[in-house]
N, C-alpha and C positions, 0 to 999 in steps of 0.2 A: 394578618395573612391575606394575601390576594385571593380574590374569588374568580375562578375561571369557569366559563360556560362554553358549551359547544352547541351551536344552533343547527338543527336538522329540520327536515320537512315534517318530522313527527313532533317537533317542539324543542325545548331546551333541556339539555342533559347536564347535570352538575358534574364537573370534572375534578373537583377537589379530592374526592376519595381516590381516584386513579392516580393523582400526582404523588400520593404518599405510598402507594403500593410499589413493591420492587418487581418489575416485570423483566428487567434485563437479566438473563441467565448467565452471561459471561461474554468474554471476547471470543468471537468465532475466527476472525482473520481480517485481512486487509485486501481490498480489491484494487487492482490496477487495470486500467483500460489499455489494451495493446492492439496493434494493427495486425500482427502475425503471431498467433499463439505458439506455433511450433518453434519459431525463432526465439520467443521469450522463454519457453521451456528450456531450450538449449542454453541460453544465456544464464539463467538462474541455476540450472543443474551443473553445467560444465564449468562456468566461470566462478560461481559463488558457493557451490557445494550444497545446494538445496536438493531435497529428495522429491521425485515425482510421485504424488499421491494418486492423481487421477487425471484423465484428459478425455475430452470429447471434441476432437478436432473437426472443423477448424474453429469452433466457437469458444471453447472453454478448457482450462486446465487448472489444477491446484498443485502447488509445490509447497514444501515445508522445510523448516529447519528448527530443531528443538520444538518449542511450543508455538511457533509462528506459522500460521497458514497464510499463504499468499495466493489469492484467487486471480487468475489471469483471464480477463474477459475480452474476447475478440469481437469484431464488428457484428457477428451473428448471435452473440450471447444475450440471454434475457437481462443480464446486468449491464448491458451496453445500450439498451434501447433508448431512443430519444425521450426526454422528459415531457410531461403534458404541456408545458409552456413553449415547447419547440426547441429548447436548448439540447445540444448533443453532448454526450459524454465522450471526452477525448483524453488521450494520454498527456502527461506533463503536469504542470502545476508546481506548487512549492511544498505542499504537505508531503511527508515522506516517512518511510520506515527507517528506523535507526538500528543498524546492526553493530553489535559490539565486536571489536577485534583487538588483538594484541599486536604490538610492534607496528603501529599504523604507518610510519614513514616507509618501512620496508614493504608493506602491503601495497602502498600507493605506487611505489617504484615498479613492483612486479605487474600490477594491473595496467599501468601505463605502457610497460613493455609489451603487454599482450594486446594493446590497441584499444583499451577501454577509454570512454570519454568521461572527463570530470568537468563539473560546472565551476569549480573554484580551486584555489590552492588550500592546503591544510591550514586550518585556523586553530589557535590554542587559546584556551580560556581557563578560568578557575576550575571548571568541571572536567576538563580534559581536552583532547584534540579531536577534530572532526574535519571531514571533507565530504563533498557531495559528488557522487558518481551517478551516471545516467544509464538506464537500461536501453535496449535498442530503440524503444519508442519515446525516449525522453523522460520517462518516469524517474524521479529522484530517489536515490538511496543514500542515506548518510552512513558513512563508516565512522565509528566512534570508539576512541580509546579513553576510558575514564582516567582521571588523574590518580596517581598512586599515593 
């Protein structure tokens, strides 16, 4: 077993005990950085059928669908502040939420007709079919239809 220590101004604290304790209570949700919280709320509720749980405009909102909470953090939100090393938190990237759908090809067609942006074309693999959609700030959303 590896031995982990944490050095503080008070001395060395043995971290091994803490590594075996379960401190994660569960999944709370997923945070997306957005530029305009109102626009993002409209996108997720009107285009994808999420429910608005709460909002504190212009900084923050939370939308949900089933057991998934999506936290939308605008530029003024505490979850959007610059990191101590100076890096800024920005929308986009490649990590993404995966939303299960039925009849993916038909969903793609209707979303394209509604003017939504896709990053790629539908891909098919042994686990199913998927495509990446972008929200108004470029955050990726994977639409996924499991193989039957």
